[in-house]
C-alpha beads as a LAMMPS data file, in Angstrom:
LAMMPS data file: protein, C-alpha beads

83 atoms
82 bonds

1 atom types
1 bond types

-500.0 500.0 xlo xhi
-500.0 500.0 ylo yhi
-500.0 500.0 zlo zhi

Masses

1 110.0

Atoms # bond

1 1 1 -43.373 -303.040 -69.919
2 1 1 -43.851 -305.546 -72.719
3 1 1 -46.828 -307.312 -71.954
4 1 1 -48.663 -304.028 -71.362
5 1 1 -51.375 -304.744 -74.321
6 1 1 -52.382 -308.212 -74.089
7 1 1 -52.989 -307.097 -69.918
8 1 1 -54.908 -304.057 -70.698
9 1 1 -56.886 -306.439 -73.591
10 1 1 -57.140 -309.417 -71.081
11 1 1 -58.510 -306.528 -67.989
12 1 1 -60.970 -304.761 -70.628
13 1 1 -62.781 -307.716 -71.470
14 1 1 -63.359 -309.112 -68.173
15 1 1 -63.945 -305.185 -67.352
16 1 1 -66.980 -305.340 -70.340
17 1 1 -67.651 -308.272 -68.730
18 1 1 -67.897 -307.318 -65.297
19 1 1 -69.657 -303.727 -66.183
20 1 1 -72.759 -306.279 -68.044
21 1 1 -73.344 -308.441 -65.426
22 1 1 -74.294 -305.350 -63.426
23 1 1 -76.276 -303.498 -65.825
24 1 1 -77.934 -306.275 -66.036
25 1 1 -79.344 -307.058 -63.313
26 1 1 -75.836 -309.786 -62.009
27 1 1 -77.236 -312.796 -63.271
28 1 1 -73.933 -314.266 -63.631
29 1 1 -69.876 -312.952 -64.205
30 1 1 -69.163 -316.029 -64.848
31 1 1 -71.448 -316.903 -68.260
32 1 1 -70.212 -312.623 -69.561
33 1 1 -67.075 -313.405 -68.376
34 1 1 -66.623 -316.842 -70.819
35 1 1 -68.644 -314.432 -73.767
36 1 1 -66.167 -311.451 -73.086
37 1 1 -63.340 -313.753 -72.978
38 1 1 -63.926 -316.399 -76.030
39 1 1 -64.854 -313.065 -78.569
40 1 1 -61.776 -310.978 -77.289
41 1 1 -59.181 -313.918 -78.830
42 1 1 -62.100 -314.162 -82.213
43 1 1 -61.578 -310.532 -81.942
44 1 1 -57.670 -310.871 -81.890
45 1 1 -57.538 -313.226 -84.378
46 1 1 -59.324 -311.327 -86.425
47 1 1 -56.932 -308.920 -86.661
48 1 1 -54.192 -310.290 -86.789
49 1 1 -55.032 -313.913 -88.523
50 1 1 -57.049 -313.000 -90.603
51 1 1 -57.661 -309.407 -91.799
52 1 1 -54.158 -309.809 -90.821
53 1 1 -53.837 -305.077 -90.985
54 1 1 -51.494 -305.392 -88.078
55 1 1 -48.987 -307.197 -85.375
56 1 1 -48.802 -308.237 -81.955
57 1 1 -46.621 -305.380 -81.766
58 1 1 -49.559 -302.339 -82.246
59 1 1 -51.876 -301.289 -80.233
60 1 1 -55.246 -302.295 -82.806
61 1 1 -54.873 -305.982 -81.641
62 1 1 -56.130 -304.057 -78.366
63 1 1 -59.349 -302.221 -80.695
64 1 1 -60.988 -304.831 -82.399
65 1 1 -60.997 -308.051 -79.619
66 1 1 -62.030 -305.121 -77.343
67 1 1 -65.501 -303.914 -79.931
68 1 1 -65.416 -308.106 -80.734
69 1 1 -66.347 -308.902 -76.641
70 1 1 -69.265 -305.737 -76.525
71 1 1 -70.598 -307.245 -79.903
72 1 1 -70.717 -310.714 -77.993
73 1 1 -71.820 -309.258 -74.648
74 1 1 -74.218 -307.271 -76.984
75 1 1 -75.669 -310.381 -78.931
76 1 1 -75.553 -312.486 -75.734
77 1 1 -77.819 -310.641 -73.601
78 1 1 -80.197 -309.884 -77.118
79 1 1 -80.735 -313.632 -78.064
80 1 1 -80.273 -315.852 -74.086
81 1 1 -83.645 -317.843 -73.162
82 1 1 -85.865 -315.264 -71.236
83 1 1 -87.418 -317.498 -69.246

Bonds

1 1 1 2
2 1 2 3
3 1 3 4
4 1 4 5
5 1 5 6
6 1 6 7
7 1 7 8
8 1 8 9
9 1 9 10
10 1 10 11
11 1 11 12
12 1 12 13
13 1 13 14
14 1 14 15
15 1 15 16
16 1 16 17
17 1 17 18
18 1 18 19
19 1 19 20
20 1 20 21
21 1 21 22
22 1 22 23
23 1 23 24
24 1 24 25
25 1 25 26
26 1 26 27
27 1 27 28
28 1 28 29
29 1 29 30
30 1 30 31
31 1 31 32
32 1 32 33
33 1 33 34
34 1 34 35
35 1 35 36
36 1 36 37
37 1 37 38
38 1 38 39
39 1 39 40
40 1 40 41
41 1 41 42
42 1 42 43
43 1 43 44
44 1 44 45
45 1 45 46
46 1 46 47
47 1 47 48
48 1 48 49
49 1 49 50
50 1 50 51
51 1 51 52
52 1 52 53
53 1 53 54
54 1 54 55
55 1 55 56
56 1 56 57
57 1 57 58
58 1 58 59
59 1 59 60
60 1 60 61
61 1 61 62
62 1 62 63
63 1 63 64
64 1 64 65
65 1 65 66
66 1 66 67
67 1 67 68
68 1 68 69
69 1 69 70
70 1 70 71
71 1 71 72
72 1 72 73
73 1 73 74
74 1 74 75
75 1 75 76
76 1 76 77
77 1 77 78
78 1 78 79
79 1 79 80
80 1 80 81
81 1 81 82
82 1 82 83
């Protein structure tokens, strides 16, 4: 499959968002999906364009994307309003 790494990154980011939403009490899958998706794109951008540690033909950027997604979700739940 030519685009398997992209599919894995998208599904992984959504799975992280779903898991974070499930663990924190179902407060909104759209918000966690948005945070996770944007952070995954940022992780890709850092790995490919900024630090140039890999190319789109390798799997290293997927790890960066999912790590950025997990960190952003952690920050999202740490700093969001608790009214």
